[in-house]
VOLUMVO-225073 format. One record per residue (C-alpha): x, y, z; residue in three letters; residue number from 1. Coordinates in steps of 0.5 Angstrom, whole numbers. Layout:
// VOLUMVO-225073
node px:X&py:Y&pz:Z&res:ALA&n:NUM
...
***
This chain:
// VOLUMVO-225073
node px:205&py:226&pz:193&res:MET&n:1
node px:211&py:223&pz:190&res:SER&n:2
node px:210&py:215&pz:187&res:LEU&n:3
node px:214&py:212&pz:193&res:ARG&n:4
node px:208&py:215&pz:198&res:GLN&n:5
node px:202&py:212&pz:194&res:GLN&n:6
node px:199&py:204&pz:193&res:GLY&n:7
node px:194&py:202&pz:190&res:LEU&n:8
node px:186&py:202&pz:189&res:ARG&n:9
node px:181&py:199&pz:185&res:LEU&n:10
node px:175&py:201&pz:184&res:ILE&n:11
node px:168&py:198&pz:182&res:ASP&n:12
node px:174&py:194&pz:177&res:ALA&n:13
node px:172&py:189&pz:173&res:GLY&n:14
node px:176&py:185&pz:167&res:LEU&n:15
node px:172&py:180&pz:162&res:SER&n:16
node px:176&py:177&pz:156&res:TYR&n:17
node px:175&py:178&pz:149&res:ALA&n:18
node px:172&py:171&pz:149&res:ASP&n:19
node px:167&py:173&pz:153&res:GLY&n:20
node px:169&py:169&pz:160&res:LYS&n:21
node px:169&py:174&pz:165&res:VAL&n:22
node px:175&py:174&pz:171&res:ALA&n:23
node px:174&py:179&pz:176&res:LEU&n:24
node px:168&py:183&pz:178&res:SER&n:25
node px:166&py:188&pz:181&res:GLY&n:26
node px:174&py:189&pz:185&res:LEU&n:27
node px:174&py:194&pz:190&res:ASN&n:28
node px:181&py:194&pz:194&res:LEU&n:29
node px:186&py:200&pz:197&res:SER&n:30
node px:192&py:198&pz:200&res:VAL&n:31
node px:197&py:203&pz:202&res:ALA&n:32
node px:204&py:204&pz:200&res:ALA&n:33
node px:209&py:199&pz:204&res:GLY&n:34
node px:203&py:196&pz:206&res:GLU&n:35
node px:205&py:187&pz:204&res:SER&n:36
node px:198&py:183&pz:202&res:ILE&n:37
node px:197&py:175&pz:201&res:ALA&n:38
node px:192&py:173&pz:196&res:ILE&n:39
node px:189&py:166&pz:196&res:ILE&n:40
node px:183&py:162&pz:194&res:GLY&n:41
node px:181&py:156&pz:189&res:PRO&n:42
node px:185&py:154&pz:182&res:SER&n:43
node px:181&py:160&pz:177&res:GLY&n:44
node px:179&py:164&pz:183&res:ALA&n:45
node px:182&py:170&pz:178&res:GLY&n:46
node px:189&py:171&pz:183&res:LYS&n:47
node px:194&py:171&pz:176&res:THR&n:48
node px:188&py:176&pz:173&res:SER&n:49
node px:188&py:181&pz:178&res:LEU&n:50
node px:196&py:181&pz:178&res:LEU&n:51
node px:196&py:183&pz:170&res:HIS&n:52
node px:190&py:188&pz:172&res:LEU&n:53
node px:195&py:191&pz:177&res:LEU&n:54
node px:202&py:190&pz:173&res:ALA&n:55
node px:197&py:195&pz:168&res:SER&n:56
node px:199&py:189&pz:163&res:HIS&n:57
node px:191&py:188&pz:163&res:LEU&n:58
node px:186&py:194&pz:162&res:ARG&n:59
node px:181&py:193&pz:166&res:PRO&n:60
node px:173&py:192&pz:162&res:SER&n:61
node px:170&py:197&pz:167&res:SER&n:62
node px:171&py:201&pz:174&res:GLY&n:63
node px:177&py:204&pz:175&res:GLN&n:64
node px:184&py:203&pz:177&res:ILE&n:65
node px:190&py:207&pz:180&res:GLU&n:66
node px:197&py:206&pz:182&res:LEU&n:67
node px:202&py:209&pz:185&res:LEU&n:68
node px:197&py:215&pz:184&res:GLY&n:69
node px:196&py:215&pz:178&res:GLN&n:70
node px:191&py:212&pz:173&res:ALA&n:71
node px:195&py:208&pz:168&res:PRO&n:72
node px:190&py:208&pz:163&res:TRP&n:73
node px:190&py:215&pz:162&res:THR&n:74
node px:198&py:216&pz:161&res:LEU&n:75
node px:200&py:217&pz:154&res:PRO&n:76
node px:204&py:211&pz:153&res:GLY&n:77
node px:211&py:213&pz:154&res:ARG&n:78
node px:209&py:216&pz:162&res:GLN&n:79
node px:205&py:209&pz:162&res:ARG&n:80
node px:211&py:205&pz:161&res:GLN&n:81
node px:215&py:210&pz:166&res:GLN&n:82
node px:210&py:208&pz:171&res:LEU&n:83
node px:210&py:201&pz:169&res:ARG&n:84
node px:217&py:201&pz:170&res:SER&n:85
node px:216&py:202&pz:178&res:GLN&n:86
node px:212&py:196&pz:177&res:ILE&n:87
node px:215&py:189&pz:180&res:GLY&n:88
node px:211&py:183&pz:176&res:LEU&n:89
node px:214&py:175&pz:178&res:ILE&n:90
node px:210&py:172&pz:175&res:GLN&n:91
node px:209&py:164&pz:176&res:GLN&n:92
node px:213&py:160&pz:173&res:GLY&n:93
node px:217&py:165&pz:170&res:SER&n:94
node px:220&py:162&pz:164&res:ALA&n:95
node px:227&py:165&pz:163&res:LEU&n:96
node px:231&py:163&pz:157&res:PRO&n:97
node px:235&py:156&pz:158&res:ALA&n:98
node px:241&py:158&pz:155&res:ARG&n:99
node px:241&py:166&pz:159&res:GLN&n:100
node px:246&py:166&pz:165&res:ARG&n:101
node px:243&py:169&pz:171&res:VAL&n:102
node px:247&py:175&pz:172&res:VAL&n:103
node px:243&py:177&pz:165&res:THR&n:104
node px:237&py:175&pz:168&res:ALA&n:105
node px:238&py:178&pz:173&res:VAL&n:106
node px:241&py:185&pz:169&res:LEU&n:107
node px:234&py:185&pz:166&res:ALA&n:108
node px:230&py:187&pz:171&res:GLY&n:109
node px:233&py:195&pz:169&res:LYS&n:110
node px:231&py:194&pz:162&res:LEU&n:111
node px:226&py:199&pz:163&res:GLY&n:112
node px:229&py:204&pz:166&res:GLN&n:113
node px:235&py:204&pz:162&res:TRP&n:114
node px:237&py:207&pz:155&res:SER&n:115
node px:236&py:202&pz:149&res:THR&n:116
node px:243&py:202&pz:147&res:GLY&n:117
node px:245&py:201&pz:154&res:LYS&n:118
node px:240&py:195&pz:155&res:SER&n:119
node px:242&py:192&pz:148&res:LEU&n:120
node px:250&py:193&pz:150&res:LEU&n:121
node px:249&py:189&pz:158&res:SER&n:122
node px:246&py:182&pz:154&res:LEU&n:123
node px:254&py:182&pz:151&res:LEU&n:124
node px:257&py:185&pz:157&res:TYR&n:125
node px:254&py:185&pz:163&res:PRO&n:126
node px:254&py:193&pz:166&res:LEU&n:127
node px:253&py:191&pz:173&res:ASP&n:128
node px:255&py:184&pz:175&res:ALA&n:129
node px:256&py:186&pz:183&res:GLU&n:130
node px:249&py:189&pz:182&res:GLY&n:131
node px:246&py:182&pz:180&res:ALA&n:132
node px:250&py:178&pz:185&res:ALA&n:133
node px:248&py:182&pz:191&res:GLY&n:134
node px:240&py:181&pz:189&res:ALA&n:135
node px:242&py:174&pz:188&res:LEU&n:136
node px:246&py:173&pz:195&res:ALA&n:137
node px:240&py:175&pz:199&res:GLN&n:138
node px:237&py:168&pz:196&res:LEU&n:139
node px:243&py:165&pz:197&res:ASP&n:140
node px:244&py:164&pz:189&res:LEU&n:141
node px:250&py:169&pz:188&res:ALA&n:142
node px:254&py:163&pz:186&res:ASP&n:143
node px:250&py:162&pz:181&res:LYS&n:144
node px:252&py:168&pz:178&res:LEU&n:145
node px:255&py:166&pz:172&res:TYR&n:146
node px:250&py:159&pz:170&res:GLN&n:147
node px:245&py:158&pz:165&res:ARG&n:148
node px:239&py:158&pz:166&res:CYS&n:149
node px:237&py:151&pz:164&res:ASP&n:150
node px:242&py:149&pz:169&res:GLN&n:151
node px:237&py:151&pz:175&res:LEU&n:152
node px:232&py:147&pz:179&res:SER&n:153
node px:225&py:150&pz:179&res:GLY&n:154
node px:226&py:153&pz:186&res:GLY&n:155
node px:232&py:157&pz:184&res:GLN&n:156
node px:229&py:159&pz:177&res:LEU&n:157
node px:224&py:162&pz:181&res:GLN&n:158
node px:229&py:165&pz:186&res:ARG&n:159
node px:233&py:168&pz:181&res:VAL&n:160
node px:225&py:171&pz:178&res:ALA&n:161
node px:225&py:174&pz:184&res:ILE&n:162
node px:233&py:177&pz:185&res:ALA&n:163
node px:231&py:180&pz:178&res:ARG&n:164
node px:225&py:184&pz:181&res:VAL&n:165
node px:229&py:186&pz:187&res:LEU&n:166
node px:234&py:189&pz:183&res:TYR&n:167
node px:229&py:193&pz:178&res:GLN&n:168
node px:228&py:195&pz:186&res:GLN&n:169
node px:221&py:196&pz:184&res:PRO&n:170
node px:215&py:201&pz:189&res:GLN&n:171
node px:210&py:195&pz:187&res:LEU&n:172
node px:211&py:188&pz:188&res:MET&n:173
node px:206&py:183&pz:185&res:LEU&n:174
node px:208&py:176&pz:186&res:ALA&n:175
node px:204&py:170&pz:183&res:ASP&n:176
node px:206&py:164&pz:187&res:GLU&n:177
node px:212&py:166&pz:188&res:PRO&n:178
node px:214&py:161&pz:192&res:VAL&n:179
node px:210&py:154&pz:188&res:SER&n:180
node px:216&py:149&pz:188&res:ALA&n:181
node px:220&py:151&pz:193&res:MET&n:182
node px:220&py:146&pz:200&res:ASP&n:183
node px:217&py:149&pz:206&res:PRO&n:184
node px:223&py:151&pz:209&res:VAL&n:185
node px:226&py:155&pz:203&res:LEU&n:186
node px:219&py:158&pz:201&res:ALA&n:187
node px:219&py:161&pz:208&res:SER&n:188
node px:226&py:164&pz:208&res:HIS&n:189
node px:225&py:167&pz:201&res:THR&n:190
node px:217&py:170&pz:203&res:LEU&n:191
node px:222&py:173&pz:209&res:GLY&n:192
node px:227&py:177&pz:204&res:VAL&n:193
node px:221&py:179&pz:200&res:LEU&n:194
node px:217&py:182&pz:206&res:LYS&n:195
node px:224&py:185&pz:208&res:GLN&n:196
node px:225&py:188&pz:202&res:TYR&n:197
node px:218&py:192&pz:202&res:ALA&n:198
node px:220&py:194&pz:209&res:ARG&n:199
node px:226&py:197&pz:207&res:ASN&n:200
node px:224&py:201&pz:202&res:HIS&n:201
node px:217&py:203&pz:203&res:ALA&n:202
node px:215&py:198&pz:197&res:CYS&n:203
node px:206&py:195&pz:196&res:THR&n:204
node px:207&py:188&pz:197&res:LEU&n:205
node px:200&py:183&pz:193&res:LEU&n:206
node px:202&py:175&pz:194&res:ALA&n:207
node px:198&py:170&pz:191&res:SER&n:208
node px:199&py:164&pz:195&res:LEU&n:209
node px:197&py:157&pz:194&res:HIS&n:210
node px:199&py:155&pz:200&res:ALA&n:211
node px:195&py:158&pz:206&res:VAL&n:212
node px:198&py:156&pz:212&res:ASP&n:213
node px:204&py:160&pz:209&res:LEU&n:214
node px:200&py:167&pz:207&res:ALA&n:215
node px:198&py:166&pz:214&res:LEU&n:216
node px:204&py:166&pz:217&res:ALA&n:217
node px:207&py:172&pz:214&res:HIS&n:218
node px:202&py:178&pz:212&res:PHE&n:219
node px:197&py:181&pz:217&res:SER&n:220
node px:193&py:182&pz:212&res:ARG&n:221
node px:190&py:177&pz:207&res:VAL&n:222
node px:185&py:178&pz:202&res:ILE&n:223
node px:180&py:171&pz:200&res:GLY&n:224
node px:178&py:171&pz:192&res:LEU&n:225
node px:173&py:166&pz:189&res:ARG&n:226
node px:170&py:167&pz:183&res:ASP&n:227
node px:173&py:174&pz:180&res:GLY&n:228
node px:170&py:177&pz:186&res:ARG&n:229
node px:173&py:178&pz:193&res:ILE&n:230
node px:171&py:174&pz:199&res:VAL&n:231
node px:174&py:177&pz:204&res:PHE&n:232
node px:180&py:182&pz:206&res:ASP&n:233
node px:181&py:182&pz:213&res:GLN&n:234
node px:187&py:182&pz:219&res:PRO&n:235
node px:190&py:174&pz:218&res:ALA&n:236
node px:188&py:173&pz:226&res:SER&n:237
node px:181&py:174&pz:224&res:CYS&n:238
node px:179&py:169&pz:219&res:ILE&n:239
node px:177&py:162&pz:221&res:SER&n:240
node px:178&py:156&pz:219&res:PRO&n:241
node px:169&py:156&pz:217&res:ALA&n:242
node px:171&py:162&pz:213&res:ASP&n:243
node px:177&py:159&pz:209&res:LEU&n:244
node px:172&py:152&pz:208&res:ALA&n:245
node px:167&py:157&pz:205&res:ALA&n:246
node px:173&py:160&pz:200&res:LEU&n:247
node px:175&py:153&pz:198&res:TYR&n:248
node px:169&py:148&pz:198&res:ALA&n:249
node px:169&py:146&pz:191&res:ASN&n:250
node px:177&py:144&pz:191&res:GLU&n:251
node px:176&py:140&pz:198&res:GLN&n:252
node px:170&py:137&pz:195&res:LEU&n:253
node px:174&py:135&pz:189&res:GLN&n:254
node px:180&py:133&pz:192&res:ALA&n:255
node px:175&py:129&pz:197&res:ALA&n:256
node px:173&py:124&pz:191&res:HIS&n:257
node px:179&py:125&pz:187&res:SER&n:258
node px:186&py:122&pz:189&res:PRO&n:259
node px:190&py:126&pz:184&res:ALA&n:260
node px:188&py:133&pz:187&res:VAL&n:261
node px:190&py:136&pz:192&res:VAL&n:262
node px:187&py:142&pz:197&res:ALA&n:263
node px:190&py:146&pz:201&res:PRO&n:264
node px:191&py:144&pz:207&res:SER&n:265
node px:186&py:149&pz:212&res:ILE&n:266
node px:189&py:151&pz:219&res:PRO&n:267
node px:185&py:151&pz:225&res:ARG&n:268
node px:187&py:157&pz:228&res:GLN&n:269
node px:182&py:160&pz:232&res:VAL&n:270
node px:180&py:167&pz:231&res:PRO&n:271
node px:182&py:173&pz:235&res:ARG&n:272
node px:177&py:178&pz:232&res:CYS&n:273
***
């Protein structure tokens, strides 16, 4: 079975940091190729750690992980890098170099697939400006192709980071709070672009979202993560207000006592399960 026919799997996977902090524990997860899933949960739940684990940037402390049909940490370094070139990670608060042009930032999506010489040449002279413009056009940013990154707003920078991953054309796309700096209308449109890419390319998509309403509206399957563990993994239509209240219990309590803390709103939909 080819990489394009595989999704991902976690088997009793855990992650602990060098200081002893347990970030993830006992995770069992199976995602089919082409499936799109939202990950929600309170701050500190382990959402970012999970996405970096799935990007093979972090090695599990326990359990097993399979990505696109391969176990990354059993592969030689070169093969693991080849696998990573098929995984696109949209990082939270993507820190693009301030003086870098947008075209260069987008073309960086192919650095893991191009030769060293081609990559270096593209830094001096963009080798596929048309391809970069096409990725930006999907996010209504084609007119920003030759602007510097420090001339863009936070929401525009997030869309440039997404365009870079679209240009990469990965088979596994991981998005960490990809629309946090966007207004609701733009956020909804951008998630639609990610979902459309996943459908057209049989790409597996996992996106962590702070906005519960966006997760429920755009994803048919939602994972609730809390304290590094999966609390629920079920269709969006089956998630009740009680499920969400339990998932965000501490944030709701903290928000009630501190105006500076804003807990996510909990939709009052009626489960259809």
